[in-house]
C-alpha positions in Angstrom: 20.4 12.4 -28.6 18.6 12.8 -25.2 18.6 9.9 -22.4 16.9 9.2 -19.3 18.7 8.7 -16.2 17.9 5.2 -15.1 16.3 5.1 -11.7 16.6 2.1 -9.3 15.8 3.0 -6.0 12.0 2.5 -5.3 9.6 2.3 -2.8 7.2 3.8 -0.4 8.9 7.3 0.9 9.0 7.8 4.5 9.5 11.5 5.4 10.7 11.3 8.5 11.7 15.0 8.7 8.6 16.7 9.6 10.1 17.8 13.0 6.8 18.7 14.3 5.9 20.8 11.3 2.5 20.6 9.4 3.8 21.8 6.0 7.3 20.6 4.3 9.2 22.5 1.8 11.6 20.7 -0.1 13.7 21.3 -3.7 16.1 19.1 -5.4 17.9 18.8 -8.7 18.1 15.9 -11.2 19.4 13.4 -11.5 18.7 12.9 -7.9 17.8 9.7 -5.4 14.5 11.1 -4.7 13.2 10.9 -8.7 11.8 7.4 -8.6 8.6 5.6 -9.0 7.2 6.0 -5.5 4.4 7.0 -3.1 3.9 8.6 0.3 1.1 9.2 2.8 1.6 13.2 2.0 -0.1 15.2 -0.2 2.8 16.6 -2.9 2.4 20.0 -4.6 5.2 19.8 -7.5 6.2 22.5 -9.4 8.9 22.0 -12.4 11.3 24.8 -12.4 13.8 23.6 -15.3 14.0 21.1 -17.9 11.3 18.7 -19.7 10.4 15.1 -19.8 7.8 12.4 -18.8 5.5 12.4 -15.7 4.1 9.4 -14.3 1.2 9.5 -12.0 -0.6 6.5 -11.2 -2.0 5.2 -14.7 -1.1 8.5 -16.3 1.7 9.2 -18.8 2.2 12.6 -20.0 5.0 15.6 -20.8 6.1 17.7 -18.5 7.9 21.4 -18.9 9.1 24.4 -16.8 6.2 25.6 -14.9 4.3 22.6 -14.9 2.4 22.3 -11.9 0.8 19.2 -10.1 -0.7 18.1 -6.9 -0.9 14.1 -6.0 -3.0 12.7 -3.0 -1.7 10.3 -0.5 -0.3 6.8 -1.9 -0.7 7.8 -5.2 2.2 6.5 -7.0 4.2 9.3 -9.2 7.5 10.3 -11.0 9.2 12.7 -13.1 11.7 12.0 -15.3 13.9 14.6 -17.2 15.2 14.1 -20.8 18.6 15.3 -20.6 22.0 15.3 -22.7 24.6 12.8 -21.2 26.1 14.2 -18.2 23.7 17.1 -17.8 23.1 18.2 -14.3 20.1 20.4 -13.6 20.8 22.0 -10.3 17.2 23.0 -9.4 14.5 21.2 -10.9 11.6 20.7 -8.7 9.8 22.7 -5.9 7.7 20.8 -3.5 5.3 21.4 -0.8 4.1 18.1 1.4 1.5 17.9 3.8 -0.8 15.3 5.3 -4.6 14.9 5.9 -4.1 15.2 9.5 -3.6 18.8 8.9 -6.9 19.1 7.4 -8.7 16.5 9.8 -7.7 18.2 12.7 -8.1 21.8 11.3 -11.7 21.3 10.2 -12.9 21.0 13.7 -11.6 24.2 14.9 -11.8 26.2 11.6 -14.7 25.6 9.4 -13.5 27.9 6.5 -10.8 25.0 5.9 -14.1 22.7 4.9 -13.8 24.7 1.6 -10.7 22.9 0.6 -12.4 19.3 0.5 -13.3 19.3 -3.3 -9.7 20.1 -4.1 -8.2 17.2 -1.9 -10.8 14.8 -3.4 -9.5 15.8 -6.7 -6.0 15.3 -5.7 -6.7 11.6 -5.0 -6.6 11.2 -9.0 -3.8 13.4 -9.2 -4.2 17.2 -10.9 -2.1 19.1 -13.5 -3.0 22.8 -13.3 -3.2 24.9 -16.7 -3.9 28.5 -15.9 -0.5 30.3 -16.4 -1.4 33.2 -13.8 -2.2 30.4 -11.2 1.2 28.6 -11.7 2.8 32.1 -11.5 1.1 33.0 -8.4 1.7 29.6 -7.1 5.4 29.8 -7.6 5.5 32.9 -5.5 3.6 31.5 -2.9 6.0 28.4 -2.6 9.0 30.8 -2.8 7.6 32.4 0.5 6.5 29.3 2.0 10.6 28.1 1.6 11.5 31.5 3.2 9.1 31.5 6.0 8.6 29.7 9.2 5.7 28.9 11.8 2.7 30.7 11.5 3.5 33.0 8.6 4.9 29.9 6.6 1.1 28.3 7.7 -0.5 31.5 6.6 0.9 31.4 2.7 0.2 27.7 2.6 -3.5 28.5 3.1 -3.4 31.4 0.8 -1.8 28.8 -1.9 -4.5 26.3 -1.0 -7.1 28.7 -1.5 -5.5 29.6 -4.7 -5.7 25.9 -6.3 -9.0 25.4 -5.0 -10.3 28.3 -7.1 -8.7 27.3 -10.2 -11.1 25.8 -12.8 -8.7 25.3 -15.6 -7.2 21.7 -14.3 -6.9 18.4 -15.6 -7.3 14.7 -13.5 -4.7 12.5 -14.3 -6.0 9.1 -13.0 -8.7 7.1 -14.1 -8.8 5.3 -10.6 -7.7 6.5 -7.1 -4.8 4.5 -5.7 -5.1 0.8 -4.6 -3.9 -0.6 -1.5 -0.1 0.1 -0.9 2.2 -2.1 -2.7 4.9 -4.1 -1.1 8.5 -2.9 -1.2 9.7 -5.6 -3.3 7.0 -5.2 -5.9 7.7 -1.6 -6.1 11.3 -2.3 -6.8 10.3 -4.6 -9.5 7.8 -1.9 -11.0 10.3 0.6 -10.8 13.0 -1.3 -12.7 10.5 -2.0 -15.4 9.0 1.2 -15.9 12.8 2.3 -15.9 13.7 -0.1 -18.6 11.1 0.6 -20.8 11.4 4.2 -20.7 15.0 3.9 -21.8 14.0 1.6 -24.6 10.6 2.3 -26.0 11.6 4.2 -29.1 12.8 0.9 -30.2 10.9 -2.4 -30.8 10.6 -3.8 -27.1 8.6 -7.0 -26.1 7.2 -7.9 -22.8 9.7 -11.1 -22.9 12.7 -8.8 -23.0 11.4 -6.7 -19.9 10.1 -9.6 -17.9 13.7 -11.3 -18.4 15.1 -7.9 -17.3 13.2 -7.8 -14.2 13.8 -11.7 -13.6 10.0 -12.8 -14.0 8.4 -15.1 -16.1 6.2 -13.1 -18.8 2.9 -14.7 -17.9 3.4 -13.6 -14.3 5.0 -10.3 -15.4 2.1 -9.4 -17.7 -0.4 -9.7 -14.8 1.9 -8.0 -12.4 2.8 -5.1 -14.4 -0.9 -4.2 -15.1 -1.8 -4.4 -11.2 1.2 -2.3 -10.4 0.6 0.5 -13.1 -3.1 0.4 -14.0 -2.5 -0.5 -17.7 -1.2 -3.7 -19.5 2.3 -3.5 -20.9 1.2 -2.9 -24.5 -1.1 0.0 -23.5 1.7 1.2 -21.1 4.3 1.3 -23.9 1.6 2.8 -26.4 1.1 5.8 -24.1 4.3 6.5 -23.6 5.2 6.6 -27.4 2.0 8.8 -27.9 3.2 11.1 -25.1 6.5 11.4 -27.1 4.7 12.1 -30.3 2.7 14.7 -28.7 6.0 16.5 -27.6 7.6 16.2 -31.1 4.4 17.5 -32.8 4.8 20.8 -31.2 7.7 21.1 -33.6 6.0 22.1 -36.9 9.1 21.5 -39.1 9.2 17.8 -38.1 7.1 15.3 -40.7 4.7 13.1 -39.1 6.1 10.3 -40.6 9.5 11.2 -38.9 7.7 11.6 -35.7 5.7 8.0 -36.1 9.2 6.2 -36.0 11.0 8.5 -33.7 8.4 7.8 -31.0 8.6 3.9 -31.4 5.8 3.3 -33.8 6.9 0.4 -36.5 4.4 1.8 -39.1 2.5 5.0 -39.8 -1.2 3.2 -39.7 -0.5 1.7 -36.3 0.6 5.2 -35.1 -2.2 7.0 -36.4 -4.7 4.5 -34.8 -3.2 4.4 -31.7 -3.2 8.3 -31.6 -6.5 8.6 -32.4 -7.7 6.3 -29.9 -5.7 8.1 -26.9 -6.1 11.4 -28.1 -9.6 11.5 -30.1 -7.9 13.4 -33.2 -5.5 12.5 -35.9 -1.9 13.6 -35.1 -2.0 16.2 -37.8 -5.3 17.4 -36.2 -3.5 17.7 -32.7 -0.6 19.6 -34.5 -3.1 22.4 -35.8 -4.9 22.5 -32.2 -1.4 23.1 -30.6 -0.4 25.8 -33.0 -4.0 27.5 -32.4 -3.4 27.5 -28.8 0.2 28.6 -28.8 -1.1 31.5 -31.2 -3.8 32.6 -29.0 -1.4 32.4 -25.7 1.0 34.7 -27.8 -2.1 37.3 -28.3 -2.9 37.0 -24.8 
């Protein structure tokens, strides 16, 4: 039985450790205080090194695995929650590279070559997941070099990395809309507690009234508040989380679709099929066949 570690520290993340550096490298494990629903002014290139779980970027909900690579733009809320065994600790889960718009706004005035990265930075406003395996391998090698380097050498590896990502055409944009105006911290606190509670209980019957009571809000107000904060209504958010879980389970060909339906939190198979079709454009069985075909092609490659 897996669980999600509860996350209660929310907010705007103030990175006060720039120390005059244009590019910041960080890495951390799980659980970790940095794992929470948050946003910051920096872009973030985020590579998952170990564990799997759920990724939340703006109004997007999906799955992550080792070697999942994401780029998020400024002020775009995000969080990665690993599904781990009780008491399990992942020593190194994430490799992160952070940088700000200022690096390119100033650099573009001197180095015209940097303007070629503008489309990549524009896409990052919506969140990007990179899909090409070779791009991810090369990106990890460059991130490791960035971690070990200093000064101009680090900056050089960073620009090579950005050029690599800008050239990749195998990616998925994650959010429907660009991030809205920054939320106030107490709103982020309640959003974080709500998302945390939903993540811990979505596999069973879960009502808006239960979650609103958990965060200390009236149901009607919570409904409006939650949609404004996450870009999705409560029901949409829960259904997307459940469909995301079902996609994860459908990769195991031995699990019956009916069992996956109930394990994902749906109460009946017809509702499961309908919601899955709405969000994925195909039936669960078709999705399973597609995943099997892609895995076969990958193995042949």
